[in-house]
N, C-alpha and C positions, 0 to 999 in steps of 0.2 A: 519535303519533296512534293511536287504537284504535277499531275498529268490530267489533261482534259481533251476529250474528243476521241472518236474512233481511230484506232491505230496508234495512239499516244501511249507511252509507257514510262513509268517511274520505277527504277530498280534500286533497291537498297542492298548493298553488299558490306556495309560497315556498321557503325553503331550510331544510333540517334538517341540522344539523351534529352529528356523533357523535364522541365522543372517549374516553369511559370504558369500563372493562371491562364486557362483557356488556350493552351498551346496544342498544336497538332503536328505529328511526325510525318505522316503521309496523307495527302488528300487526292482521292481518285474520283474523277467526275466525267459525266457524259460518255459512257461506253469506253473509257480508257482502261488500261490494265496496270495494276501495281504488283510488283514482286518483291517480297522480303526474304533475302537470304542471310541477312545479318541479324542485328539485335535492335529492337525499339523498346526503350524502357524509361521509366521515371528515374531520376537520379536518386541516390541513396538518401539524400536530405530533402527530397522534394516535398514542399508543403503547399504546392499549387493545387487549385481546385479547377474542375472543368477540363482537365487534360484528356484529350482524345488521341490515342497513339495512331490510329488509322481511321480515316473517314472515307466511306465509299458511298457515292450518291449517283442518282440518275443513270443507272445501267452500268456503272463501273464494276470492276472485279478486282479483288485482291487475292493473290496467291501467297500463302505464308509457308515458306520453307525454313524459316529461321525462328527467332525467339521474340515473343511479344510478352513483356513483363511489366505490369503496372501495379502500383500500390497507391494507397491514399483514398480518402473518401471522395465520392462524387466524380471519380475518374473512370474512363472507359477504355478498354483495350482496342476493340474494333467496333465502330459505330457505322451501321449501314442504313441508308434510307432508299427505299425503292423508287420514289418519285413517280414518274409517269410510265414506268416499265409495266407493260400489260402481260408479258409472258409469265404464266403461272409457274414455270420451271426455272425462272431466273433465281440464281443463288449468288449473292455478292461476295461470298467468302469461301475460299477453298483452303482447308487445312491439310498440309502435307507433313506428317510427322506429329510430334507432340510438343511443338515449340510454343503454343499459346498458353502461358502460365497465368494469364489474366482471367477475368470472368468470361463466360461464354460470350460470343459476339452478340451485340445488341442490334436487332433488325427492327426498324420501325416502318410502318406504312404497308399498305397493300395497293394493288392497282386500282381498287375501288374506293380508297379513302378520299374523303373530301375534307380539306382543312381550311380554316379561316383563323388567322393569327395563331397558328400552332395548335388549335383545338379542333377535335373532331366534331363534325356536325351531327 
């Protein structure tokens, strides 16, 4: 699922199963909002690497009311990148309940980070 731009929404009320390398369940970009009421998970036999169940970037927001369940090495349940957001109170992930059974959300970057080819200066 994909949402980009202020006022855009992606809403999951079903089940998203992920298994392949570098797959993404929901991608929320540029101040869009994502809502998960269902389940986003790796499949029981998933042997993929680089799976990101939810990606939130550039001011996006994900609200989790459902279940995020990920297994496997080098996989991430919720990946958030602040991008150019300068508001110090910006939080890209809202947990509602206890549905995130993956590792804690991984938030990268701050408003003052400078990056060249993915490396901090």
